[in-house]
C-alpha positions in Angstrom: 59.4 57.7 -39.4 58.2 55.9 -36.3 55.3 58.3 -35.8 54.3 58.0 -39.4 54.5 54.2 -39.2 52.5 54.2 -36.0 49.7 56.3 -37.6 49.5 53.9 -40.6 49.3 51.0 -38.1 46.4 52.7 -36.3 44.6 53.3 -39.5 45.0 49.6 -40.6 43.7 48.4 -37.2 40.7 50.8 -37.3 39.9 49.6 -40.8 40.1 46.0 -39.8 37.8 46.6 -36.8 35.4 48.5 -38.9 35.3 45.7 -41.5 34.7 43.2 -38.7 31.9 45.3 -37.3 30.3 45.6 -40.7 30.5 41.9 -41.2 29.0 41.2 -37.8 26.1 43.5 -38.5 25.3 42.1 -42.0 21.8 40.6 -42.1 21.8 36.8 -41.8 19.4 34.6 -43.7 16.7 33.4 -41.3 16.3 29.8 -40.6 13.2 28.1 -42.1 11.5 26.0 -39.5 9.1 23.2 -40.5 7.0 22.4 -37.5 5.6 18.9 -37.2 2.6 18.3 -34.8 3.6 14.7 -34.1 6.7 12.6 -33.2 9.1 11.5 -35.9 7.9 8.8 -38.2 4.5 9.9 -39.5 3.6 11.3 -42.9 4.0 14.9 -41.8 7.5 14.3 -40.5 8.5 12.1 -43.4 7.5 14.6 -46.1 9.3 17.4 -44.3 12.5 15.5 -43.9 12.5 14.5 -47.6 11.9 18.0 -48.8 14.1 19.9 -46.3 17.6 19.4 -48.0 16.3 20.5 -51.4 14.5 23.4 -49.9 17.5 24.5 -48.0 19.7 24.5 -51.1 17.2 26.3 -53.2 16.5 29.1 -50.7 20.1 29.4 -49.5 18.8 29.2 -45.9 19.0 26.6 -43.1 15.9 24.4 -42.9 15.2 22.5 -39.7 12.4 20.0 -38.9 11.0 20.8 -35.5 8.8 18.1 -33.9 6.3 19.5 -31.3 3.9 16.7 -30.6 1.0 16.8 -28.2 -2.7 17.5 -27.8 -3.6 16.2 -31.3 -1.4 18.8 -33.0 -2.7 21.8 -31.0 0.6 22.5 -29.3 2.4 22.8 -32.7 -0.4 24.8 -34.3 -0.4 27.2 -31.4 3.4 27.7 -31.7 3.1 28.6 -35.3 0.1 30.9 -34.7 2.4 32.9 -32.3 5.5 32.9 -34.5 6.5 36.0 -36.4 4.5 36.5 -39.6 7.5 36.4 -41.8 6.8 33.2 -43.7 9.8 31.3 -42.2 7.8 29.2 -39.8 5.8 26.5 -41.6 3.3 24.1 -40.1 3.1 20.7 -41.9 -0.6 19.7 -41.6 -2.6 16.6 -42.1 -6.2 15.5 -41.5 -6.1 15.9 -37.7 -5.5 19.6 -38.2 -8.7 20.0 -40.2 -10.6 17.7 -37.8 -9.7 19.8 -34.8 -11.5 22.7 -36.3 -14.7 20.7 -36.3 -14.3 18.7 -33.1 -12.9 21.2 -30.7 -14.5 24.5 -29.6 -11.7 25.5 -27.3 -8.9 26.0 -29.8 -6.5 28.8 -28.8 -6.4 29.9 -32.4 -8.8 30.4 -35.4 -8.0 27.7 -38.0 -9.5 29.8 -40.8 -8.3 33.3 -39.9 -4.9 32.6 -38.4 -3.4 30.5 -41.2 -2.6 30.8 -44.9 -2.0 27.9 -47.3 1.5 27.5 -48.8 1.6 24.2 -50.7 -0.1 20.8 -50.8 2.0 17.7 -51.1 -0.5 14.8 -51.1 -4.2 14.2 -51.1 -5.0 10.6 -50.0 -8.5 9.1 -50.0 -9.9 6.8 -47.3 -11.0 3.3 -48.3 -14.1 1.3 -47.4 -13.2 -2.4 -47.2 -15.0 -5.5 -45.9 -14.0 -8.9 -44.6 -14.2 -11.6 -47.4 -16.9 -13.4 -45.4 -19.3 -10.5 -46.0 -21.3 -11.2 -49.2 -21.2 -7.5 -50.4 -19.0 -7.1 -53.6 -19.9 -3.5 -54.2 -20.7 -0.4 -52.0 -24.3 -0.6 -53.2 -24.5 -4.2 -52.0 -23.0 -3.3 -48.7 -25.5 -0.5 -48.2 -28.4 -2.9 -49.0 -26.9 -5.6 -46.7 -26.5 -3.1 -43.8 -30.0 -1.6 -44.4 -31.5 -5.0 -43.8 -29.5 -5.3 -40.6 -29.8 -2.0 -38.7 -27.3 -1.7 -35.9 -25.9 -5.2 -36.4 -22.8 -4.4 -38.5 -19.7 -2.6 -37.1 -17.0 -0.6 -38.8 -13.5 -0.4 -37.4 -11.3 2.7 -37.5 -8.0 4.0 -36.0 -9.8 6.2 -33.5 -12.5 8.7 -32.7 -12.4 11.9 -34.7 -10.1 10.5 -37.4 -10.8 10.7 -41.1 -11.7 7.1 -41.0 -14.4 7.8 -38.4 -15.7 10.7 -40.3 -15.9 8.6 -43.4 -18.1 6.0 -41.6 -20.4 8.7 -40.1 -20.8 10.6 -43.4 -21.6 7.3 -45.2 -24.3 6.7 -42.6 -25.7 10.2 -43.1 -25.8 9.9 -46.9 -27.3 6.4 -47.0 -29.5 6.2 -43.9 -27.8 2.9 -42.8 -27.1 2.2 -39.1 -23.5 1.0 -38.4 -21.7 0.7 -35.1 -18.4 2.5 -34.8 -15.6 0.5 -33.1 -12.5 2.8 -32.6 -9.1 1.2 -32.1 -5.8 2.7 -31.0 -4.3 3.1 -34.5 -4.5 1.8 -38.0 -2.6 -1.4 -37.3 -5.0 -2.7 -34.6 -8.1 -1.8 -36.7 -6.7 -3.6 -39.7 -5.9 -6.7 -37.7 -9.3 -6.7 -36.1 -11.1 -6.8 -39.4 -8.8 -9.3 -41.0 -9.4 -11.5 -37.9 -13.2 -11.2 -38.4 -13.8 -9.2 -35.2 -15.5 -6.4 -37.3 -16.8 -6.8 -40.8 -16.1 -3.3 -42.2 -12.9 -1.3 -42.2 -12.3 2.4 -42.9 -8.6 3.0 -43.6 -6.1 4.9 -45.6 -4.7 3.4 -48.9 -1.1 2.8 -47.6 -2.4 1.0 -44.5 -4.6 -1.2 -46.6 -2.3 -2.2 -49.5 -0.3 -4.9 -47.6 -3.5 -6.7 -46.6 -4.7 -7.0 -50.2 -1.9 -9.3 -51.4 -3.4 -12.3 -49.6 -7.0 -11.3 -50.4 -7.6 -10.8 -46.7 -9.8 -7.8 -47.3 -12.1 -6.7 -50.1 -11.9 -2.9 -51.0 -15.3 -1.6 -52.2 -14.8 2.1 -52.7 -12.5 5.1 -52.1 -13.7 8.5 -50.8 -12.0 10.8 -53.3 -13.4 12.2 -56.6 -10.8 10.3 -58.6 -9.6 6.7 -58.2 -6.5 6.1 -56.0 -3.3 5.6 -57.9 -2.5 2.4 -56.0 -6.1 1.0 -56.3 -7.1 1.8 -59.9 -9.6 -1.0 -60.0 -11.5 0.3 -56.9 -14.3 2.8 -57.8 -15.0 6.0 -56.0 -18.1 6.5 -53.9 -19.2 9.1 -56.5 -19.0 6.5 -59.2 -21.1 4.2 -57.0 -24.0 6.7 -56.8 -23.0 8.9 -53.8 -22.1 11.9 -56.0 -21.5 14.4 -53.1 -19.0 12.2 -51.3 -15.5 13.6 -51.5 -13.3 13.3 -48.4 -9.5 13.2 -48.5 -6.6 13.7 -46.2 -4.7 16.7 -47.5 -1.0 16.9 -46.5 0.5 20.3 -46.9 2.2 23.4 -45.4 0.6 26.5 -43.9 2.0 29.7 -42.3 0.7 32.3 -40.0 -1.6 34.7 -41.8 0.0 38.0 -42.7 3.2 36.5 -44.0 4.6 38.4 -47.1 3.1 37.0 -50.3 6.5 37.0 -52.0 8.0 34.8 -49.3 5.0 32.4 -49.4 5.2 32.2 -53.2 9.0 31.5 -53.2 8.8 28.8 -50.5 5.9 27.2 -52.2 7.5 27.2 -55.6 10.7 25.6 -54.3 8.8 22.9 -52.4 6.8 22.0 -55.4 9.9 22.1 -57.6 11.7 19.8 -55.2 8.8 17.2 -55.5 9.6 16.9 -59.2 13.2 15.9 -58.6 13.4 12.2 -59.5 15.1 11.0 -56.3 12.8 13.2 -54.1 9.7 11.8 -55.9 11.0 8.3 -55.5 11.5 8.8 -51.8 8.0 10.2 -51.4 6.5 7.3 -53.3 8.4 4.8 -51.2 7.0 6.5 -48.1 3.4 6.1 -49.4 3.1 9.8 -50.3 1.7 10.2 -53.8 2.4 13.8 -54.9 -0.7 15.9 -55.6 0.9 19.4 -55.7 -1.0 22.6 -55.3 0.3 26.2 -54.9 -0.7 28.8 -52.3 -4.0 30.1 -53.7 -5.3 26.6 -54.7 -4.3 25.0 -51.4 -5.6 27.9 -49.4 -9.0 27.5 -51.0 -8.9 23.7 -50.5 -7.9 24.2 -46.9 -10.8 26.5 -46.1 -13.3 24.3 -47.9 -12.1 21.2 -46.1 -12.4 22.9 -42.7 -16.0 23.9 -43.4 -16.9 20.5 -44.8 -15.5 18.7 -41.8 -17.3 21.1 -39.4 -20.6 20.3 -41.2 -20.0 16.5 -41.0 -19.2 16.7 -37.3 -22.2 18.8 -36.6 -24.7 16.8 -38.7 -23.4 13.5 -37.4 -23.2 14.8 -33.8 -19.7 13.5 -33.4 -18.1 14.1 -30.1 -14.7 13.2 -28.8 -14.6 10.9 -25.8 -13.0 12.4 -22.7 
């Protein structure tokens, strides 16, 4: 009896060990990593943190937000370019990612070849505004005013190589006017400078400008997108104002390393865009100044590639160079 009992005991132990080994070897769902090229607090970081909980629940996978700031986003982009091409490492991109492709010839990756679009979240225009002391009430009047005063008017931006800077330089190219560029260290300082009368023209984003409009401290003349901005419905587009080719926006979205499985990209994209439709998620995005402009993988990939080429052309034609 004892021998029979002992044999049964050994079988039970062996079965338990085998079950434990099988459990340990079961494939675990990979963590989805949303890599942010900047410190916490910016639009890239905000949209990732708002979407991450919903995306985690929908995918049944852990989703982490990984901030890797430095070198204008090149550090984070290089990290994703070297990550496994399994679709689980996403890079949340904004305008600087596109601008780097035009402004830097020494990138350790190929912006077009090494990345594939996953989803677009937002597409925000830039705004051309003037100090109330300037007589121009429309963009046409501003162009005429500037043309009569070559090299005398300055436009303020939040820095060299930004979307605001490219807006000013493209405006000069398309109209032949001569404006002076005054770069500041951020959107706040450039806004304060123009409100204080230190520069007559401001190139900015919509969220940065809206607070200044309450007291009529600035006069917006035009937005750079093809359609009017949701928050500035009364402000015409540059296309409406006669500059029919002008279309420059800051696209906020997600990309992955090229070669990732299409089914993974499609699934992640679908769940991200679905999450943006959830009322509380949409409300959180709007409060953060992010107005959803969803686009799926194929559409965003096409937009991404067209924007890179557009910015490369603006940089080349305007001879824009970053200061050392």
